[in-house]
C-alpha positions as CSV (number, residue, x, y, z in Angstrom):
1,X,8.6,-30.3,-20.6
2,X,5.2,-31.8,-21.4
3,X,4.9,-34.9,-19.3
4,X,2.3,-37.7,-19.3
5,X,0.4,-38.3,-16.1
6,X,-1.3,-41.6,-17.1
7,X,-2.9,-42.0,-13.6
8,X,-4.7,-38.7,-14.1
9,X,-5.3,-39.1,-17.9
10,X,-3.7,-35.7,-18.6
11,X,-0.3,-34.2,-19.6
12,X,1.3,-31.4,-17.7
13,X,3.7,-28.6,-18.5
14,X,6.4,-28.6,-15.8
15,X,6.7,-25.5,-13.7
16,X,8.0,-24.8,-10.3
17,X,7.6,-26.9,-7.1
18,X,4.2,-25.5,-6.0
19,X,2.4,-26.0,-9.3
20,X,2.7,-27.0,-13.0
21,X,2.4,-24.4,-15.8
22,X,-0.7,-26.1,-17.3
23,X,-2.4,-29.3,-18.2
24,X,-4.1,-30.8,-21.2
25,X,-6.3,-33.8,-21.4
26,X,-5.1,-37.0,-23.0
27,X,-7.0,-38.5,-26.0
28,X,-10.3,-40.1,-24.9
29,X,-10.6,-37.7,-21.9
30,X,-11.7,-34.1,-21.3
31,X,-11.1,-31.6,-18.5
32,X,-14.2,-30.5,-16.6
33,X,-14.1,-27.2,-14.6
34,X,-16.0,-26.9,-11.4
35,X,-16.6,-23.6,-9.5
36,X,-17.8,-23.6,-5.9
37,X,-20.8,-21.4,-5.2
38,X,-19.2,-20.4,-1.9
39,X,-15.4,-20.9,-1.5
40,X,-14.4,-23.1,1.5
41,X,-11.2,-23.5,3.5
42,X,-9.0,-25.2,1.0
43,X,-8.2,-28.3,3.2
44,X,-12.0,-28.9,3.5
45,X,-12.2,-28.0,-0.2
46,X,-10.0,-30.9,-1.0
47,X,-12.4,-33.1,0.9
48,X,-15.2,-31.7,-1.2
49,X,-13.1,-32.5,-4.3
50,X,-12.7,-36.1,-3.2
51,X,-16.4,-36.5,-2.7
52,X,-17.2,-35.0,-6.1
53,X,-14.6,-37.2,-7.8
54,X,-16.0,-40.3,-6.1
55,X,-19.5,-39.4,-7.2
56,X,-18.2,-39.0,-10.8
57,X,-16.3,-42.4,-10.5
58,X,-13.0,-40.7,-11.0
59,X,-9.8,-41.3,-9.1
60,X,-8.1,-38.7,-6.9
61,X,-5.3,-38.4,-9.5
62,X,-7.9,-37.1,-12.0
63,X,-7.6,-33.7,-10.2
64,X,-5.5,-31.6,-12.5
65,X,-6.0,-27.9,-11.5
66,X,-7.1,-25.8,-8.6
67,X,-8.0,-22.1,-8.1
68,X,-7.4,-20.7,-4.6
69,X,-8.4,-17.5,-2.9
70,X,-6.4,-15.8,-0.1
71,X,-7.5,-13.3,2.5
72,X,-4.7,-10.9,1.4
73,X,-1.5,-11.0,-0.6
74,X,1.4,-12.6,1.1
75,X,5.1,-11.6,1.4
76,X,7.5,-13.7,-0.7
77,X,8.5,-15.5,2.4
78,X,4.9,-16.1,3.4
79,X,4.0,-17.4,-0.1
80,X,6.9,-19.8,0.2
81,X,5.6,-21.1,3.5
82,X,2.1,-21.4,2.1
83,X,3.4,-23.4,-0.8
84,X,5.3,-25.8,1.5
85,X,2.0,-26.6,3.3
86,X,0.1,-26.9,0.1
87,X,2.7,-29.4,-1.4
88,X,2.5,-31.5,1.8
89,X,-1.3,-31.7,1.1
90,X,-0.7,-32.9,-2.4
91,X,1.9,-35.4,-1.2
92,X,-0.7,-36.8,1.2
93,X,-3.1,-37.2,-1.7
94,X,-0.4,-39.0,-3.6
95,X,-0.7,-36.5,-6.5
96,X,3.0,-35.9,-7.1
97,X,4.6,-37.7,-10.1
98,X,8.3,-38.6,-10.0
99,X,9.2,-35.5,-8.1
100,X,7.1,-33.2,-10.2
101,X,3.9,-31.4,-9.2
102,X,1.5,-32.0,-12.1
103,X,-1.4,-29.9,-10.7
104,X,-1.9,-26.5,-12.2
105,X,-2.9,-23.6,-9.9
106,X,-4.0,-20.0,-9.7
107,X,-3.9,-18.1,-6.4
108,X,-5.7,-14.7,-6.0
109,X,-6.4,-12.4,-3.1
110,X,-9.9,-10.8,-3.8
111,X,-10.0,-7.1,-3.1
112,X,-13.8,-7.4,-2.5
113,X,-15.3,-9.9,-0.1
114,X,-12.0,-11.8,0.6
115,X,-12.2,-15.1,2.4
116,X,-11.2,-15.3,6.1
117,X,-8.7,-18.0,5.4
118,X,-7.1,-19.6,2.3
119,X,-9.9,-21.1,0.4
120,X,-10.7,-23.3,-2.6
121,X,-12.7,-21.4,-5.3
122,X,-12.6,-23.9,-8.2
123,X,-11.0,-27.1,-9.4
124,X,-10.7,-29.1,-12.6
125,X,-10.5,-32.8,-13.3
126,X,-10.4,-35.3,-16.2
127,X,-13.2,-37.5,-17.3
128,X,-13.7,-39.9,-20.2
129,X,-15.2,-38.5,-23.4
130,X,-16.4,-40.2,-26.6
131,X,-15.9,-37.0,-28.6
132,X,-12.3,-37.2,-29.9
133,X,-13.0,-35.1,-33.0
134,X,-12.8,-31.8,-31.1
135,X,-9.8,-30.0,-29.8
136,X,-8.2,-31.1,-26.5
137,X,-9.3,-29.3,-23.3
138,X,-6.8,-27.6,-21.2
139,X,-6.0,-25.3,-18.2
140,X,-3.2,-22.7,-18.2
141,X,-2.0,-21.9,-14.7
142,X,-2.0,-18.3,-13.3
143,X,1.1,-16.1,-13.8
144,X,1.8,-12.7,-12.3
145,X,4.0,-9.8,-13.4
146,X,7.4,-11.4,-12.9
147,X,10.2,-11.3,-15.4
148,X,11.2,-14.8,-14.4
149,X,8.3,-17.1,-13.3
150,X,10.8,-19.4,-11.7
151,X,12.3,-16.7,-9.5
152,X,9.8,-15.8,-6.7
153,X,11.7,-12.7,-5.5
154,X,11.2,-8.9,-5.5
155,X,14.0,-8.5,-8.0
156,X,11.8,-10.3,-10.6
157,X,8.9,-7.9,-10.5
158,X,8.2,-6.0,-13.7
159,X,8.6,-2.3,-12.9
160,X,8.1,-2.7,-9.2
161,X,6.0,-0.1,-7.3
162,X,4.8,1.4,-10.5
163,X,1.1,1.3,-11.5
164,X,0.9,4.0,-14.2
165,X,-0.9,3.0,-17.5
166,X,2.5,2.6,-19.2
167,X,3.8,0.3,-16.4
168,X,0.6,-1.7,-16.3
169,X,0.7,-2.2,-20.1
170,X,4.3,-3.5,-19.8
171,X,3.3,-5.8,-16.9
172,X,0.3,-7.1,-18.9
173,X,2.5,-7.7,-22.0
174,X,5.0,-9.7,-19.9
175,X,2.2,-11.9,-18.5
176,X,0.7,-12.4,-21.9
177,X,4.0,-13.6,-23.2
178,X,4.0,-16.2,-20.4
179,X,0.5,-17.2,-21.4
180,X,1.6,-17.6,-25.0
181,X,4.5,-19.8,-24.0
182,X,2.3,-22.0,-22.0
183,X,-0.3,-22.3,-24.7
184,X,2.5,-23.3,-27.1
185,X,4.0,-25.7,-24.6
186,X,0.6,-27.5,-24.1
187,X,0.3,-27.7,-27.9
188,X,-3.1,-26.0,-27.9
189,X,-4.4,-22.9,-29.6
190,X,-6.0,-19.6,-28.4
191,X,-9.0,-20.4,-30.6
192,X,-9.8,-23.3,-28.3
193,X,-9.8,-21.1,-25.1
194,X,-13.2,-20.6,-23.6
195,X,-12.3,-18.3,-20.6
196,X,-9.5,-15.8,-20.2
197,X,-9.2,-14.4,-16.7
198,X,-7.5,-11.2,-15.6
199,X,-6.8,-10.4,-12.0
200,X,-5.9,-6.8,-11.0
201,X,-7.4,-3.8,-9.1
202,X,-6.0,-1.3,-11.6
203,X,-7.8,-0.1,-14.8
204,X,-7.3,-2.3,-17.8
205,X,-9.3,-0.3,-20.3
206,X,-6.4,1.9,-21.6
207,X,-4.5,-1.2,-22.9
208,X,-7.3,-3.7,-23.2
209,X,-7.6,-3.6,-27.0
210,X,-4.0,-3.3,-28.1
211,X,-2.1,-5.3,-25.4
212,X,-4.7,-7.9,-24.3
213,X,-7.4,-8.5,-27.0
214,X,-4.9,-8.1,-29.8
215,X,-2.7,-10.8,-28.3
216,X,-5.3,-13.5,-27.5
217,X,-6.3,-14.0,-31.1
218,X,-9.6,-15.9,-31.6
219,X,-10.2,-16.1,-27.8
220,X,-11.2,-12.5,-27.9
221,X,-14.6,-13.4,-29.3
222,X,-15.5,-14.5,-25.8
223,X,-14.1,-11.4,-24.2
224,X,-12.2,-11.5,-20.9
225,X,-13.3,-12.0,-17.3
226,X,-11.9,-9.3,-15.0
227,X,-11.6,-10.3,-11.4
228,X,-11.2,-7.3,-9.0
229,X,-8.3,-8.8,-7.0
230,X,-4.6,-9.0,-6.3
231,X,-2.0,-11.6,-7.3
232,X,-1.0,-13.7,-4.3
233,X,2.3,-11.9,-3.5
234,X,2.7,-8.3,-2.2
235,X,4.1,-6.1,-5.0
236,X,2.6,-7.9,-7.9
237,X,-0.3,-6.1,-9.6
238,X,-1.4,-8.1,-12.7
239,X,-2.2,-11.8,-13.2
240,X,-3.8,-14.0,-15.8
241,X,-4.9,-17.6,-16.5
242,X,-7.0,-19.2,-19.1
243,X,-8.8,-22.5,-20.0
244,X,-10.5,-24.3,-22.8
245,X,-13.2,-26.6,-21.6
246,X,-16.6,-27.9,-22.8
247,X,-18.2,-28.5,-19.4
248,X,-18.5,-25.9,-16.6
249,X,-20.2,-27.0,-13.3
250,X,-21.3,-24.9,-10.4
251,X,-21.2,-26.8,-7.2
252,X,-23.0,-25.9,-4.0
253,X,-21.4,-26.6,-0.6
């Protein structure tokens, strides 16, 4: 379901308890994406978010998406425990809405220069805009190679333990189908995407053209951003997210 979050000035596509599937700005507002020059422990990162929102004269509820970085992939049980602590943080921030978590999220474990503890890498928030003639801005949350995104279990992994080109092509195809469903659910278009992120440590070149670029339509004009890293759960090998924004900010600590 696409649900209004009037306190945050965005709509969100319902997902599972730890995060929504994506967000889109309401008319009169746009989503601004902020990347930290240096990731910080995510609890402190939320304090940095609060300071930035205050400086932008925006309420805490304007926070609509976060990108987190982990020291290493977690077990399914460990990921569930991490999600419980994360949801408690959102509850303390009063960001939940009628039992739903409206905030989109991507979690990644970098394979190069990983953080020492779970860290905030980037966040997004809504702000007023006078330019209503352009397409709405949006964030699509990260999704890994699971046949069922609502079932965080080993049984849902696409071709578990396999990393051949054929297996990776199938995993990428599954994730791209999820991206398409979320783009459709947010009522936006690929042509409005400004950044498409891919997260894997395995080669993507053998299936980049036919499986990825051929599926993201007009967004392919901007290419893709390949992050050398792992999805957040052990056993997963391919993840994607995407966004369509007009403002990108780089924030020093």
